[in-house]
N, C-alpha and C positions, 0 to 999 in steps of 0.2 A: 198340060196334061201331067199329070202326078203318074210316075213309073209305078208299074207294079214290086210289090215287098215283096222279097224273097220270101221263099217256104223252106221249110226243112224237113228232108227223106229222112229218117233212120236207115243207117248202113251195117252197122254193127253195135255189137256191145263186147265188150273182154274182161276177162279178168287176165291180168297180168302180175307171176308170182316174181316177190322179190328177194333180194340178199340184203344182209346185213349193209347200213351204210357205210362207207368208207370216207373219214371226216379227214378232207385236205387241208384244212385250216381256216382261218380268217385272212381271208388277202385283201389287195386296195379296193374291190367293188364288193365284197361281199365275203361270207361264209361258202365254201367252196365245198358240197359233199358229192359224192360217184356212189349211185344207187345200181349194185348188180341187178340184173333183168336174168331171170335164172329162168323161164318155162312161161304158158298161158295159154288162154284159150281164145279165140276170136268167132262168134255165134250170131249169125247173120241178121236180119236178116238174107242181105244181099251180099255177105262174103264172111266165109266159112274157113279158120284156119289156125295152127296152131303156132304159138310163137317160139322160136327156137330162140335158146341160151344164146347168150355171148352180148347181148345187146347192155346197154344201160342209160339211165338218166344222171345228164352232169347237170345237178341244180345247183342254183344261186341263192343264198338265202341274204337278201336285201336290209330287213329290218324284221324286228321282233315278228312281224304277222303276216309276211310275204315272200313267197319263193317264186323263183323263177324256173320252169322247167323244161329241159331239153333232152328230151327221149330218143333215143335212136337205137331199133331193133330190124330182127327181120320175121318175116311171116313166111309163114309154106302153108299156101292154099289145101283145101281138101282135094282138089284134083294136081297136087304136087308141085305147081309153079310159086314160086319166091316171089316175094315185092318186100322192098325196102319201104319203113316208114321212120319217119320224121315227126318229131311229136313236140311241138311248143306251148307253152302254155305260163300259167300264173294258177298261183294257190296264193289265196288271202285268207286270213281268220280273225278272230279276237285272240292275242298272246296267250291266255288261259288255256283255247281251245288247240291251239299250234306245238303249247308246253304237253299236252295229254296224247299228241299225236308222236311227239317226237320220245315220250315215254312208252310208247306200242298200247297205248288205252282208246280202245274204239271208241270213236263221238258220233253224234248226228251228223250224214254227208249234207245235211240242210242248212248248216250252222258255219260250212266251207263255200267259200268262193273258190271254185276249180275248173278253168275251162282253158280249151286246148285249140292247135288247128295244126290236124296231123295233117303232113303231105304225104303221098304214094310214088315210089317210083318203080316199073317193073320191066320186064323186057316179054312175059309173057302177052298176047294180043288181047287174049281174053280179057282182059284184066287194066287195058288202057285207058277205060275210061274212069280210073280213079287217079287219073293226070289229068283228068280233062273236066274238072270240076273242082269248086273249094269246099273245104267242108272244117267242120268245126267238132267240138267235143268238149261232152261235161265228163266231174272225174271223178272222185272217191276214195281218201287214203286209210286203210288197212292196217291193222300191226302186219301180216304178212304180204299184201298184195294192194295192188292200185286197181278198181274197177272204173271202167271207160266207155261212155255212148258216143259212137261216133255218127255224124248225122250231115248227109248231103246239101249243100247250099243250092236251092232252083230258083 
């Protein structure tokens, strides 16, 4: 008998404000960039929080069409609790679309494959359910921000 297919349940939509990228240069594994996370907001339906400044995305660009995302930042929930968020993923798009993104020109998010696997850590009992499930995310990059939606895999 086949097992039930997983369902996705929307947890939150996020706007992550970012600073100017710091280009570390071409390393043996690709071009490394650090993108500061300066602020942001997470709006339900299940999680409401602000994004604290001080996080960053440690991005690795391996080809003209592909970047690997490794963002780490802290959320402060509306009830005052702290949640550490590590969000890994990839962004893939045709080279001409990537070039527009790099020049700060907005592009249609449907032209970019941007998927993530967020992981949460917290000491707050109310939010431990975030550590007891798997999550996936979709994203869109804009000149001054990243927009993300997180889904719990049921």
